[in-house]
C-alpha positions as CSV (number, residue, x, y, z in Angstrom):
1,M,0.1,-0.1,0.0
2,A,2.6,2.4,1.1
3,A,4.6,2.0,-2.6
4,C,1.4,2.4,-4.2
5,H,0.8,5.5,-2.3
6,W,4.2,7.2,-3.1
7,R,4.1,5.9,-6.6
8,G,0.7,8.1,-7.0
9,L,2.6,10.7,-5.3
10,I,4.9,10.6,-7.8
11,Q,2.9,10.3,-10.9
12,A,0.7,13.7,-9.8
13,L,3.9,15.7,-9.2
14,Q,5.2,14.5,-12.7
15,E,1.9,15.1,-14.3
16,F,2.5,18.9,-12.4
17,L,5.4,19.2,-13.8
18,Q,4.1,18.4,-17.3
19,R,1.6,20.7,-17.3
20,Q,3.9,23.6,-15.8
21,I,6.4,22.8,-19.2
22,G,3.6,22.6,-21.7
23,C,2.6,26.1,-20.4
24,F,5.9,27.5,-20.2
25,S,6.9,26.6,-23.6
26,I,4.2,28.1,-25.2
27,K,4.4,31.4,-22.8
28,Y,7.9,31.9,-24.2
29,G,7.5,30.5,-27.6
30,L,9.2,27.3,-27.4
31,L,5.7,26.5,-28.7
32,N,2.9,28.2,-30.5
33,Q,-0.4,28.8,-29.2
34,P,-2.6,26.2,-30.8
35,K,-4.4,27.0,-33.8
36,Y,-7.8,25.5,-34.3
37,Y,-9.0,25.0,-37.8
38,N,-12.8,24.1,-37.9
39,E,-14.3,21.5,-40.6
40,T,-15.3,25.0,-42.7
41,S,-11.6,25.2,-43.1
42,H,-9.7,22.0,-43.3
43,Q,-13.0,20.3,-45.3
44,L,-12.0,17.1,-43.7
45,K,-15.0,15.1,-42.6
46,L,-15.8,12.9,-40.0
47,E,-16.7,10.0,-42.3
48,N,-13.2,10.5,-43.9
49,F,-11.7,9.1,-40.7
50,N,-11.3,5.4,-39.5
51,K,-14.5,4.1,-37.5
52,A,-12.7,1.7,-35.3
53,A,-10.5,4.5,-34.5
54,L,-13.1,6.8,-33.5
55,G,-15.1,4.3,-31.9
56,I,-11.8,3.9,-29.3
57,I,-12.1,7.9,-28.5
58,E,-15.3,7.7,-28.1
59,T,-14.8,5.3,-25.3
60,L,-12.3,7.3,-24.0
61,H,-14.2,10.0,-24.1
62,Q,-17.0,8.1,-21.9
63,K,-13.9,6.8,-19.4
64,G,-13.3,10.8,-18.4
65,F,-10.1,10.9,-21.0
66,E,-9.1,13.4,-23.5
67,A,-8.5,11.5,-26.7
68,Y,-7.3,12.6,-30.4
69,L,-6.5,11.4,-33.8
70,V,-3.0,12.3,-34.5
71,G,-0.1,12.4,-37.0
72,G,-0.2,10.6,-40.3
73,C,-4.0,10.2,-40.9
74,I,-4.2,14.2,-40.9
75,R,-1.4,14.7,-42.8
76,D,-2.4,12.4,-45.6
77,W,-6.0,13.7,-45.9
78,L,-4.8,17.0,-46.0
79,S,-2.1,16.2,-48.3
80,E,-4.9,14.3,-50.6
81,M,-3.8,11.1,-50.1
82,M,-5.1,7.7,-48.7
83,P,-3.9,7.3,-45.1
84,K,-2.3,3.8,-44.3
85,D,-2.9,4.1,-40.5
86,Y,-4.8,5.9,-38.1
87,D,-3.5,6.7,-34.7
88,V,-4.7,7.4,-31.3
89,V,-3.6,9.6,-28.9
90,T,-4.7,10.3,-25.0
91,N,-4.0,11.3,-21.7
92,A,-4.9,7.4,-20.2
93,R,-1.5,5.4,-19.3
94,P,-1.1,2.4,-21.0
95,E,-2.3,0.4,-18.1
96,E,-5.8,2.4,-18.0
97,I,-5.9,1.5,-22.0
98,K,-5.4,-2.1,-21.2
99,K,-8.2,-1.9,-18.5
100,I,-10.7,-0.3,-21.0
101,F,-10.1,-2.3,-23.9
102,R,-10.1,-6.4,-23.1
103,R,-8.8,-7.0,-26.6
104,S,-5.5,-5.0,-26.1
105,H,-2.2,-5.1,-25.2
106,V,0.8,-3.4,-24.9
107,I,4.2,-3.0,-26.5
108,G,8.2,-1.0,-26.8
109,R,10.2,-0.3,-24.3
110,R,11.4,2.9,-25.1
111,F,7.8,3.9,-24.9
112,R,5.1,1.8,-24.2
113,I,1.9,1.9,-26.4
114,V,-1.4,-0.5,-26.8
115,H,-2.4,-2.1,-29.6
116,V,-6.3,-2.4,-29.6
117,L,-7.9,-4.7,-31.5
118,V,-11.3,-3.9,-33.4
119,H,-12.8,-6.3,-35.6
120,G,-10.0,-7.7,-36.9
121,E,-8.2,-4.3,-37.5
122,I,-5.0,-2.9,-35.1
123,I,-5.4,0.7,-33.8
124,E,-2.0,1.9,-31.8
125,V,-3.0,3.7,-29.2
126,C,-0.7,6.0,-27.4
127,T,-0.5,8.1,-24.2
128,F,0.5,12.0,-24.4
129,R,4.3,12.6,-24.2
130,G,6.1,14.3,-22.1
131,K,9.4,16.1,-21.8
132,E,12.1,14.5,-20.1
133,T,13.5,16.4,-16.5
134,W,15.9,15.9,-14.2
135,L,13.1,14.7,-11.9
136,D,12.2,11.8,-14.6
137,Y,15.8,11.0,-14.9
138,M,16.1,10.9,-11.0
139,I,12.7,9.1,-10.2
140,G,13.9,6.2,-12.6
141,R,17.5,5.9,-11.5
142,F,16.7,5.9,-7.9
143,L,13.2,5.4,-6.8
144,L,11.9,3.2,-8.7
145,K,12.2,-0.5,-8.6
146,P,14.2,-1.9,-11.5
147,G,12.6,-2.9,-14.4
148,Y,9.7,-0.7,-13.8
149,S,9.1,1.5,-17.0
150,N,9.7,4.9,-16.5
151,N,7.8,6.1,-19.6
152,T,7.9,10.1,-19.7
153,Y,4.0,11.1,-19.8
154,G,2.5,14.8,-20.2
155,G,-0.1,16.9,-21.9
156,I,-1.0,17.6,-25.8
157,E,1.6,20.5,-25.5
158,T,4.4,18.1,-24.4
159,D,3.2,15.7,-26.8
160,A,3.3,18.3,-30.0
161,L,7.3,18.9,-28.9
162,R,8.4,15.5,-28.9
163,R,7.2,14.7,-32.6
164,D,9.6,14.9,-35.1
165,F,7.9,17.1,-38.2
166,S,5.3,20.2,-38.0
167,I,3.5,18.2,-40.4
168,N,2.7,15.1,-38.1
169,A,2.1,17.0,-35.1
170,L,-1.8,18.1,-36.3
171,Y,-4.7,16.5,-33.5
172,Y,-8.0,16.1,-34.9
173,D,-10.7,16.0,-32.2
174,P,-13.7,14.3,-33.1
175,R,-16.0,15.7,-30.3
176,T,-15.9,19.8,-32.6
177,R,-14.6,18.1,-36.2
178,S,-11.6,20.8,-35.8
179,I,-8.0,20.3,-36.2
180,I,-5.6,21.4,-33.1
181,D,-1.8,22.4,-33.9
182,F,0.6,23.6,-32.3
183,T,3.4,23.9,-34.3
184,G,2.3,25.3,-37.7
185,G,1.9,22.1,-39.5
186,Y,-1.4,23.0,-41.1
187,D,0.3,26.3,-43.0
188,D,3.5,24.2,-43.7
189,I,1.2,21.3,-45.6
190,M,-0.4,24.0,-47.5
191,Q,2.6,25.5,-48.3
192,R,4.1,21.8,-49.2
193,R,7.3,22.1,-46.8
194,L,8.7,20.0,-44.8
195,V,10.0,21.7,-41.1
196,M,11.4,19.9,-37.8
197,I,10.3,20.8,-34.5
198,G,12.9,22.5,-32.7
199,S,16.5,22.6,-33.7
200,V,17.6,20.4,-36.5
201,K,20.7,19.3,-35.2
202,K,19.8,18.3,-31.7
203,R,16.5,16.3,-32.7
204,F,19.1,14.6,-35.2
205,H,21.6,13.6,-32.3
206,Q,19.3,12.4,-30.2
207,D,18.0,10.0,-33.1
208,P,20.1,9.7,-36.5
209,V,16.9,7.9,-38.2
210,R,15.2,11.3,-38.2
211,I,17.7,11.6,-41.3
212,L,15.7,8.9,-43.0
213,R,12.4,9.8,-41.7
214,A,13.1,13.3,-43.4
215,I,13.9,11.7,-46.8
216,R,10.6,9.3,-46.6
217,F,8.7,11.9,-45.7
218,S,9.8,14.7,-48.5
219,A,9.4,11.3,-51.0
220,K,6.4,10.0,-50.0
221,T,4.6,14.0,-49.6
222,G,6.6,15.9,-52.6
223,Y,7.0,18.8,-49.7
224,E,10.6,20.6,-49.9
225,M,12.9,20.0,-47.0
226,E,13.4,23.6,-45.2
227,P,16.9,24.9,-46.1
228,E,18.3,24.4,-42.7
229,L,16.6,20.3,-42.4
230,K,17.8,20.1,-46.3
231,N,21.6,21.2,-45.0
232,R,21.4,18.8,-41.9
233,V,20.5,16.0,-43.7
234,L,23.6,16.8,-46.2
235,T,26.2,17.1,-43.8
236,M,24.9,14.9,-40.8
237,A,24.4,11.8,-42.9
238,P,27.8,9.9,-41.5
239,I,25.9,9.7,-37.9
240,L,23.2,7.1,-39.7
241,Q,26.5,4.6,-38.6
242,T,25.5,4.7,-34.9
243,V,22.5,3.4,-35.6
244,S,21.3,-0.4,-34.6
245,P,21.9,-2.2,-38.1
246,D,18.5,-4.0,-37.9
247,R,16.6,-0.6,-37.2
248,L,18.3,0.9,-40.0
249,L,16.9,-2.3,-42.3
250,V,13.5,-1.1,-41.3
251,E,13.7,2.5,-42.7
252,V,15.2,1.2,-45.8
253,V,12.1,-0.7,-46.6
254,K,10.0,2.0,-45.4
255,L,11.8,3.8,-48.4
256,F,11.6,1.8,-51.3
257,Y,8.4,-0.5,-50.5
258,Q,5.8,2.0,-49.4
259,G,4.7,3.3,-53.1
260,H,7.7,6.1,-53.1
261,G,10.9,4.2,-54.1
262,H,11.7,6.3,-57.3
263,K,11.5,9.9,-55.4
264,S,13.4,8.4,-52.3
265,L,16.2,6.8,-54.6
266,E,16.6,10.4,-56.1
267,L,16.5,12.1,-52.8
268,L,19.4,9.5,-51.3
269,E,21.4,9.8,-54.3
270,S,21.1,13.9,-54.2
271,N,22.4,13.8,-50.7
272,S,25.0,11.0,-51.3
273,L,23.6,8.7,-48.2
274,M,23.2,5.4,-50.6
275,S,26.9,5.6,-49.7
276,I,26.6,6.0,-46.2
277,L,23.9,2.8,-45.9
278,Y,26.1,1.0,-48.0
279,P,29.7,1.8,-48.3
280,G,30.7,0.0,-51.7
281,Y,28.6,2.5,-53.5
282,K,31.8,5.2,-52.8
283,T,34.0,3.2,-54.9
284,L,31.1,2.8,-57.9
285,K,30.9,6.7,-57.6
286,I,34.4,6.9,-58.3
287,N,34.3,4.8,-60.9
288,K,31.4,6.1,-62.1
289,K,29.6,2.7,-63.0
290,P,25.7,3.4,-64.7
291,Y,24.1,1.4,-61.7
292,L,21.2,4.2,-61.5
293,P,19.2,2.9,-64.2
294,F,19.1,-0.8,-62.7
295,L,17.9,0.8,-59.2
296,T,15.7,3.1,-60.9
297,A,13.6,0.0,-62.7
298,A,14.0,-2.1,-59.8
299,V,12.2,0.7,-57.7
300,S,9.4,1.7,-60.0
301,R,8.6,-2.0,-60.5
302,A,8.2,-1.8,-56.3
303,D,6.0,1.5,-56.5
304,K,4.1,-0.6,-59.0
305,R,3.6,-3.6,-57.5
306,F,2.6,-1.7,-54.1
307,H,0.1,0.2,-55.5
308,A,-1.6,-2.9,-57.2
309,G,-1.5,-4.3,-53.6
310,K,0.9,-7.1,-54.5
311,N,3.7,-8.4,-52.1
312,L,7.4,-7.2,-52.1
313,S,10.1,-9.1,-50.8
314,T,12.3,-7.3,-48.5
315,T,15.4,-10.0,-49.3
316,F,14.6,-9.3,-53.0
317,L,15.0,-5.6,-52.2
318,I,18.7,-5.9,-50.6
319,A,19.4,-8.3,-53.4
320,V,18.9,-5.4,-55.8
321,L,20.6,-2.7,-53.7
322,L,23.7,-4.8,-53.4
323,W,24.1,-6.0,-57.4
324,P,25.7,-3.2,-58.5
325,I,28.1,-3.4,-55.3
326,F,28.6,-6.9,-56.3
327,I,28.9,-6.7,-60.1
328,E,31.8,-4.0,-59.8
329,S,33.7,-6.6,-57.2
330,L,33.7,-9.3,-60.0
331,P,36.8,-9.7,-62.4
332,D,36.5,-7.7,-65.7
333,N,36.1,-11.2,-67.6
334,V,32.9,-12.3,-65.5
335,A,32.2,-15.2,-68.2
336,K,35.1,-16.9,-67.3
337,I,34.7,-16.9,-63.3
338,K,34.2,-20.1,-61.8
339,L,31.0,-20.6,-59.8
340,H,32.8,-20.9,-56.6
341,D,34.6,-17.6,-56.7
342,Y,31.2,-16.2,-57.8
343,I,29.9,-17.7,-54.7
344,K,32.7,-16.1,-52.6
345,I,33.0,-13.1,-53.9
346,G,29.2,-12.6,-53.1
347,R,29.7,-13.9,-49.6
348,K,32.0,-11.5,-49.2
349,V,30.2,-8.2,-50.4
350,R,27.2,-9.0,-48.2
351,K,29.1,-9.3,-45.3
352,E,30.8,-6.3,-45.8
353,Q,27.4,-3.9,-46.8
354,S,25.7,-5.6,-43.6
355,K,28.1,-3.7,-41.3
356,V,25.3,-0.2,-41.3
357,V,22.2,-2.0,-42.5
358,S,21.8,-5.6,-41.5
359,I,21.0,-8.4,-43.4
360,T,19.8,-11.6,-41.6
361,K,20.8,-15.1,-42.5
362,K,18.2,-16.4,-43.7
363,M,18.5,-13.2,-46.3
364,H,21.9,-13.9,-47.2
365,D,21.4,-17.6,-48.3
366,I,17.9,-16.1,-50.7
367,I,20.1,-13.3,-52.1
368,E,22.6,-16.2,-52.8
369,D,20.2,-18.4,-54.7
370,I,18.7,-15.3,-56.7
371,W,22.8,-14.3,-57.5
372,V,23.6,-17.8,-58.3
373,L,20.9,-18.3,-60.9
374,Q,21.8,-15.2,-62.5
375,Y,25.2,-16.8,-62.8
376,H,23.1,-19.9,-64.3
377,M,21.1,-18.1,-66.5
378,T,23.6,-15.6,-68.1
379,F,27.0,-16.9,-67.8
380,N,26.7,-20.9,-67.8
381,K,26.1,-22.6,-71.1
382,R,26.5,-25.8,-70.2
383,V,23.9,-24.9,-67.4
384,N,20.9,-27.8,-66.6
385,K,17.7,-26.2,-67.6
386,H,15.6,-28.5,-65.4
387,R,17.6,-27.9,-62.2
388,V,17.2,-23.8,-62.6
389,V,13.5,-24.5,-63.7
390,M,13.1,-26.8,-60.5
391,H,14.7,-24.6,-57.9
392,D,12.9,-22.7,-55.6
393,R,13.7,-19.3,-56.3
394,V,13.5,-19.4,-60.0
395,R,10.7,-17.0,-60.2
396,A,12.3,-14.3,-58.2
397,A,15.6,-15.0,-60.1
398,F,13.4,-14.9,-63.3
399,D,11.9,-11.1,-61.9
400,F,15.7,-10.1,-61.3
401,L,16.8,-10.9,-64.5
402,A,13.8,-9.0,-66.1
403,I,14.9,-6.0,-64.4
404,R,18.4,-6.2,-65.6
405,A,17.2,-6.8,-69.3
406,Q,15.2,-3.3,-68.6
407,V,18.3,-1.3,-68.7
408,D,21.2,-3.9,-70.8
409,E,19.9,-4.6,-74.4
410,G,22.2,-7.7,-74.2
411,L,20.5,-9.5,-72.0
412,A,16.8,-9.0,-73.8
413,N,17.4,-12.2,-75.9
414,I,18.6,-14.4,-72.7
415,A,15.2,-12.8,-70.8
416,L,12.7,-13.9,-73.4
417,K,14.5,-17.5,-73.8
418,W,14.1,-18.1,-69.9
419,H,10.2,-16.4,-70.2
420,N,10.0,-19.4,-72.6
421,I,11.1,-22.2,-70.9
422,L,9.0,-21.2,-67.6
423,L,6.1,-20.7,-69.6
């Protein structure tokens, strides 16, 4: 009982401090006075938004909590795009959300969120984030038991400050059908510009992945990065090498497999980011190898598949991204290379290029299969066609060959031959 009493007092003190931070931020200009845009202004109808998410908000209201739609769904509707996700933010704590919604579970370590299942659909419900203070650090370090989650919660004002870009910090209140804007995100959407909240340098140092998020949102929306953001993306890119390789793999997939891969590639190239993610591209740039047409053909194909609702393979993407580096690593007279040497070089390339962006063991094996089948389809004149046709990866390998043939006329007849064989 005593522990619960103290924890309740600590929580009340944290909440009071976060409210004061929100008021202080507005009073001293760290955060704008909120602007409210009614339905006449923003012209978004309540019916536009996901019914499951709206139902969760209504339930939270009935239980006495604040709740709003936030982020991407508002940004996308205002940008005349179809939203992919509908996220809810509230002042209810994760454990309170869990009690309200029986079909839900709490996930996350850095910051706990709740996945609520509604008619087979998962809606992400997050508690308002707060600005971490000296008190929060001391509480987490000295006063709480080991293993206790010390998530820093706040109000809608501090939550807005914690978000990365102004266009992602808009809140929609279904009760009033209004958009609440603390950071100028609404005007930024109208002006089609991408603006970081707070100091760009500081925010990138806090989380270097925001560099790739800037690329991704610019590619997705077509918005122009404001000058300081654009400059910092270019100059601070090397700090991406401090990020977990597994986390960077997730971000690379988001860049290329969400329907805007072609534009992502252009932005990565113009900001010299490909050689940060995959160091082998530095050599390609020096030698001026024409690898861009191949990558462009591959990611344009992925964009079409995404918009058609077709499946996309992460492993196939990495096989594509590493292929130009692999080809550059082969001897000039590649037609005479022995298969075991070809495989050995491929393994070395994958090992070296997986230091920044992760490649799992399973992915290594599948990429090797796709690349080895390229060898048999294009270099091996004595190939056993039946063995190739019966291989588990032959369809993926043929798709890979077809992309190569789009940019290399010398492979056109070979691709046609294998097309006829696989009919």
